[in-house]
N, C-alpha and C positions, 0 to 999 in steps of 0.2 A: 759393860759400862752401867754404873748407877747414874742415872739421868733424872734430875727434878726439871718438871714443867711449872714455871712460876707465871701466874696470871695476875698483874698488877691492876687492881679496880679501885681506885679512890673514889670517895663520894661526891667530892666538888668537880665542877667543870665551868669554864668561862664560856665556852661557845655553846654548849647545850646543858643547861641545868639537868643534873643526875644522868649524866650521859650514858653511864655504863648499863643503866637500866632503860634507856630510851627504846620506844618500840621499833622494831625492824622486821617487816614481814611478818607481823603477827606474834613476835616473840622478842623479849629483851636482848638489847645488843651483846650484853655478855654472855647470853646462853651459847652463842656461836662459838667463842672461844672456848668455852667450857667443854662442849660437845666435842669439838675437834680434837682437843688435848685428851680427853678421856679415851678417844678411839685410837689414840696414837700407840702404835706397837713398841715404839722405841723410848718412850717415857717409862720410867719406873715407878713415879709417884707425879701427882697434880696438886698443888697447893695454890690457893688465893692469898693474896696480900691486900689488904684494905683497912681503911680506917673506920668504915661505916658498916655499921650493923646490918643494914639492909642488904648490902653486898655479900656480907658474910652468908647472911641467912640463905639468899638465893643459891649462892655457889653450893651450899651444903645440900639443898634440896636436889641440886642435879649431880651429886655425887663427889663435888671437889671438897678435898680437906682443905680447913681453915683453921690451924692450931694456935694462931696467934693474931691480935690486933695491931695494924701498924699505927705508930704514935702520930698525932696531928702534925708535927713538925716535919714529918716526912710524906705528907700529902698535899703540899702546897703546890700551885702552879709552877713553880720555879725548881721544885725539888728534884735534883738529878737522878737519874735512873739507877746510875751505879749505887747510890744511897740505900735506894729501895732493895736492890737485890742484895747487897751485904747486909742490910737488916734482916732479911728472911733468913739467909744463910747462918748468921749469927743467932737468930732466935731458935732454929731447929736445933743447931749445934747444942745451944745452952739448955733448951728444954727436953730435947729426945736424944742427945748424942749422936745427930744424925748430920752426915756430911757426904753430899753426893759428889760424884766426879766432875759433873758438869752440870750446866744449868741452861734451860732453853726458856727465854723470855717471850711470852706470848701477850701482846696487848689487845684488850678487847676492842680497839678502836681500828682492828685489822679483820672484820667479820667474814671476808671472801677468801681467806687463804683456805687451804685444804688440809686434811689431816695428812696426806702424803708429803706435803712440804715439811711438816715437822719431822717425820720420819726421814726423809732425805737429809734434813739438815743435820741430824743427829749421825748418820751413816756417813756423810760426809766429814764430819768433826772427827769421828772416830777412825775412820779408814785414811786419812790424809794426814793426820797428826796435827792439824791446824790448831791456833790458839782459838779461834773462832769461826763461825759460818754466820753470815748475815744476808737476809733476802734484800734484793736490789730490783729494780725495774728499768729497762733500757730507756735512755733519755732520746725522744724524738729528735732527729737530726737538725730540726729548724731550731732547737733550743741548746745545742750545743756551742760553746764558746766562740766557735769561728764565725757563728751565724747572728751573735749578739751585737747590738749597738748601745752606745751610751750616750748621753747628752752633754754637751759643752757648750752652755748657754742656750742658744734656740737651734744649736747644729746637732745634727746626730754623726757620731763618729764612731769606727769600729771597735768594739770592746776590746779586742787583742790588736796588738802593734804588728805591722808587717803583713805580707800577703798571706791569705787563708784561702783555704780550700772551699770552692763554691758547690761542686758537685757532691750530691749525697753519698756517692760510692767513695770519695776521697775523704771524707771526714771520720775522725775516729769514732769508733762506738764507745760510748759513756753510759754509766749507770748511777742511778741514785738508790739510796736506801728507802724503801716504802714503808716507812713506819718506825722501825722496821717490823715487819709483819711476824717475823721470825728471827730470832737472834741467840743462836747457841754457843755457849762459852764454857771454857773450862774453869772449873771452881778456883785453883790458884791463881789463874789469871785475875779474877775478881778480886780475891782476898789479898794477894802478894803484890799485884801490878796495879791495883786500884783503876783497872779499866775494863770496859765490857768487849775489847776487841783485840787487844794484845798486838803482838807483832806481825802474826802471819794469819790473814783473815781471808777465808774462801767464799766466793759469791754463791747465792743460790737465786737464779734468776726466776721471776714471776712476771705473770702477763700484766698489763695494764688493768684489766678488768679484776683479776685477783688483787691487786694491789690498792684497793679504796681503802682510805685512812679517814676515819670519820673524825673530822674537826667542827664543822658546822651543820645546821641544819640541811644545806644543799648536798652534803655529802652523804647524809641519810637518803635523800631523795635519789641520788645516783645509784647508791646501793640498791635501793629497792627497785629501780630499772633493771639492773644487772639480774638480781635475782628473778624477776618477772620473765626476763628474756631465758633465764636457764629453764625455767619451769615449762615455757612453749616449747622449747627445743627438745625436752625430755618427752613430751607428748607424742 
């Protein structure tokens, strides 16, 4: 299967200026995803999509291909990711007559994913015949709907109506997308159905530590602590 690893790294950011080049444990945030993608055995090619020449230059120094520059209107805070992926596929088709069978979206804001997560997602997509595979993290039981409350005036009431399970063992196990850190999707789903998920979506479960999603400065601090703990454990 011809699989494209796509790294979207726009220049702007509201939470952290120039976030994708922000330092994390001694190297730019973008470096983690580029290195993971280049080491993945199941990716046929890795391409960077950016509107920023600095991102493009840095990605190329790491060995990532950057054959096009993303237009500014596709690099806004509210730009749908589906449009970014479609633009990349259209540009590669137009410029090189290149059309992969699947795309793996790897956002730089998930620096603690592992190369094995990327490879596992591709294998799961290929072996199950799913439309897509998305990385998720288990929701702590105290945050599932049966544990939630809402306000009615000055009073707290259950978020859901009717009796709800109170014991952790009786609550359903729920999952949340963790960025997502990894999203593998078949190309026809993106181009024909105009969606990143399709009808049949398989989960790739990751731990909370691996699921850090860099949004603000506090997330960078948390990622630094996780990496520091990992270094201590390897000693």
